[in-house]
TORPA-242047 format. One record per residue (C-alpha): chain; residue number from 1; x, y, z; residue in three letters. Coordinates in Angstrom, 2 decimals, always signed. Example, Ala and Ser with C-alpha at 12.3 -4.5 7.8 and 13.67 -1.06 7.14 Angstrom:
BEGIN
+----+-----+---------+---------+---------+-----+
| ch |   i |      c1 |      c2 |      c3 |  aa |
+----+-----+---------+---------+---------+-----+
|  A |   1 |  +12.30 |   -4.50 |   +7.80 | ALA |
|  A |   2 |  +13.67 |   -1.06 |   +7.14 | SER |
+----+-----+---------+---------+---------+-----+
END
This chain:
BEGIN
+----+-----+---------+---------+---------+-----+
| ch |   i |      c1 |      c2 |      c3 |  aa |
+----+-----+---------+---------+---------+-----+
|  A |   1 |   -0.08 |   -0.08 |   -0.06 | MET |
|  A |   2 |   +2.66 |   +2.49 |   +0.78 | ALA |
|  A |   3 |   +4.65 |   +1.72 |   -2.63 | HIS |
|  A |   4 |   +0.76 |   +3.01 |   -4.36 | HIS |
|  A |   5 |   +1.32 |   +6.08 |   -2.17 | GLN |
|  A |   6 |   +4.28 |   +6.57 |   -3.14 | ARG |
|  A |   7 |   +3.19 |   +6.39 |   -6.65 | ARG |
|  A |   8 |   +0.46 |   +8.60 |   -6.57 | GLU |
|  A |   9 |   +2.23 |  +11.16 |   -5.16 | VAL |
|  A |  10 |   +5.06 |  +11.28 |   -8.18 | GLU |
|  A |  11 |   +1.95 |  +10.86 |  -10.22 | ASP |
|  A |  12 |   +0.69 |  +13.84 |   -8.82 | CYS |
|  A |  13 |   +4.37 |  +16.11 |   -9.22 | LEU |
|  A |  14 |   +4.59 |  +15.06 |  -12.59 | ASN |
|  A |  15 |   +0.97 |  +16.46 |  -13.08 | LEU |
|  A |  16 |   +2.07 |  +20.00 |  -11.33 | PHE |
|  A |  17 |   +5.13 |  +20.28 |  -12.97 | GLU |
|  A |  18 |   +3.58 |  +19.35 |  -16.03 | GLN |
|  A |  19 |   +0.99 |  +21.80 |  -14.96 | GLN |
|  A |  20 |   +3.43 |  +24.52 |  -14.76 | LYS |
|  A |  21 |   +5.61 |  +23.99 |  -17.78 | GLN |
|  A |  22 |   +2.67 |  +24.19 |  -19.96 | SER |
|  A |  23 |   +2.16 |  +28.22 |  -18.66 | GLY |
|  A |  24 |   -1.50 |  +27.59 |  -18.35 | LEU |
|  A |  25 |   -3.15 |  +28.68 |  -15.31 | THR |
|  A |  26 |   -4.28 |  +25.61 |  -12.95 | ALA |
|  A |  27 |   -8.20 |  +25.84 |  -14.00 | VAL |
|  A |  28 |   -7.02 |  +26.08 |  -17.41 | ALA |
|  A |  29 |   -4.61 |  +23.05 |  -17.40 | PHE |
|  A |  30 |   -7.35 |  +20.94 |  -15.34 | CYS |
|  A |  31 |  -10.11 |  +21.81 |  -17.96 | ARG |
|  A |  32 |   -7.51 |  +20.79 |  -21.02 | GLN |
|  A |  33 |   -6.70 |  +17.38 |  -19.11 | GLN |
|  A |  34 |  -10.55 |  +16.73 |  -18.20 | GLN |
|  A |  35 |   -9.22 |  +16.82 |  -14.42 | ILE |
|  A |  36 |  -11.79 |  +17.53 |  -11.73 | ASN |
|  A |  37 |  -10.13 |  +20.94 |  -10.33 | VAL |
|  A |  38 |  -11.32 |  +20.24 |   -6.86 | GLN |
|  A |  39 |   -9.45 |  +17.17 |   -6.93 | THR |
|  A |  40 |   -6.21 |  +18.80 |   -8.41 | TYR |
|  A |  41 |   -5.82 |  +21.85 |   -5.49 | TYR |
|  A |  42 |   -6.90 |  +19.22 |   -3.03 | THR |
|  A |  43 |   -4.23 |  +16.87 |   -3.97 | ARG |
|  A |  44 |   -1.40 |  +19.36 |   -4.06 | ARG |
|  A |  45 |   -2.24 |  +20.75 |   -0.30 | ARG |
|  A |  46 |   -2.37 |  +17.44 |   +1.04 | ASP |
|  A |  47 |   +1.39 |  +16.88 |   -0.31 | ILE |
|  A |  48 |   +2.53 |  +19.65 |   +0.67 | ARG |
|  A |  49 |   +1.10 |  +19.53 |   +4.05 | LEU |
|  A |  50 |   +3.37 |  +16.01 |   +4.14 | GLN |
|  A |  51 |   +6.49 |  +17.69 |   +3.21 | ARG |
|  A |  52 |   +6.01 |  +20.50 |   +5.43 | THR |
|  A |  53 |   +5.49 |  +17.82 |   +8.80 | HIS |
|  A |  54 |   +8.10 |  +15.78 |   +7.20 | SER |
|  A |  55 |  +10.55 |  +18.76 |   +7.69 | LYS |
|  A |  56 |  +10.02 |  +19.10 |  +11.61 | PHE |
|  A |  57 |  +12.72 |  +18.11 |  +13.81 | VAL |
|  A |  58 |  +11.99 |  +16.79 |  +17.55 | HIS |
|  A |  59 |  +13.94 |  +18.63 |  +19.66 | VAL |
|  A |  60 |  +14.24 |  +17.47 |  +23.06 | LYS |
|  A |  61 |  +13.00 |  +19.74 |  +26.31 | ARG |
|  A |  62 |  +15.19 |  +20.77 |  +28.57 | GLU |
|  A |  63 |  +14.41 |  +21.35 |  +32.34 | VAL |
|  A |  64 |  +16.08 |  +23.43 |  +34.77 | THR |
|  A |  65 |  +15.55 |  +23.28 |  +38.35 | LYS |
|  A |  66 |  +15.89 |  +26.91 |  +40.18 | VAL |
|  A |  67 |  +16.41 |  +26.80 |  +43.55 | GLU |
|  A |  68 |  +15.22 |  +29.54 |  +46.37 | SER |
|  A |  69 |  +15.23 |  +30.26 |  +49.50 | HIS |
|  A |  70 |  +14.54 |  +33.12 |  +52.03 | THR |
|  A |  71 |  +16.12 |  +33.63 |  +55.80 | GLU |
|  A |  72 |  +13.86 |  +34.96 |  +58.24 | GLU |
|  A |  73 |  +14.86 |  +38.16 |  +59.44 | THR |
|  A |  74 |  +12.98 |  +40.04 |  +62.51 | GLY |
|  A |  75 |  +10.12 |  +40.21 |  +60.61 | GLY |
|  A |  76 |   +9.99 |  +43.61 |  +59.31 | GLU |
|  A |  77 |  +11.37 |  +45.75 |  +56.37 | LEU |
|  A |  78 |  +12.88 |  +49.11 |  +57.46 | LEU |
|  A |  79 |  +12.72 |  +51.82 |  +54.26 | LEU |
|  A |  80 |  +14.47 |  +55.04 |  +54.68 | GLN |
|  A |  81 |  +15.12 |  +57.90 |  +52.97 | LEU |
|  A |  82 |  +16.88 |  +60.87 |  +53.83 | ARG |
|  A |  83 |  +15.80 |  +61.02 |  +57.56 | SER |
|  A |  84 |  +12.70 |  +59.78 |  +57.16 | ALA |
|  A |  85 |  +12.20 |  +55.78 |  +58.57 | HIS |
|  A |  86 |   +9.51 |  +53.65 |  +57.83 | LEU |
|  A |  87 |   +9.15 |  +50.33 |  +59.38 | SER |
|  A |  88 |   +6.87 |  +47.46 |  +57.95 | VAL |
|  A |  89 |   +6.27 |  +43.83 |  +58.14 | PRO |
|  A |  90 |   +7.67 |  +41.30 |  +55.93 | THR |
|  A |  91 |   +4.22 |  +39.90 |  +55.12 | ASN |
|  A |  92 |   +2.97 |  +43.64 |  +53.66 | VAL |
|  A |  93 |   +1.39 |  +43.47 |  +50.24 | SER |
|  A |  94 |   +3.96 |  +44.25 |  +47.55 | PRO |
|  A |  95 |   +1.18 |  +46.87 |  +46.03 | HIS |
|  A |  96 |   +0.82 |  +48.43 |  +49.24 | TRP |
|  A |  97 |   +4.29 |  +48.97 |  +49.42 | LEU |
|  A |  98 |   +5.13 |  +49.96 |  +45.96 | ALA |
|  A |  99 |   +2.37 |  +52.59 |  +46.92 | THR |
|  A | 100 |   +3.98 |  +54.04 |  +49.80 | VAL |
|  A | 101 |   +7.31 |  +54.08 |  +47.73 | MET |
|  A | 102 |   +5.83 |  +55.86 |  +45.14 | LYS |
|  A | 103 |   +3.91 |  +58.38 |  +46.82 | ALA |
|  A | 104 |   +7.07 |  +58.57 |  +49.22 | LEU |
|  A | 105 |   +9.19 |  +59.08 |  +45.97 | ALA |
|  A | 106 |   +6.81 |  +62.36 |  +44.49 | GLU |
+----+-----+---------+---------+---------+-----+
END
């Protein structure tokens, strides 16, 4: 069966080349050769897809493990800006902290 499919593909490729060499549009060529235009385009699309799929290369995915750790400190974060000091707990919301820092920078 694989031999039959290969032969069919070769026949189609020859037909596509004949159409190209004829200088006719695919529709005009199909009419001249009494070939169903839809079948012509379907075969051409299928063969192109087969060739595209065979060009894919399997790539092995590498996974890198990243380790992180935190150190427990006194439980508070001290922010200093010039003579101002702000002490906040380490579990404070990052969004809230960013809002405070933006306000202090103004």
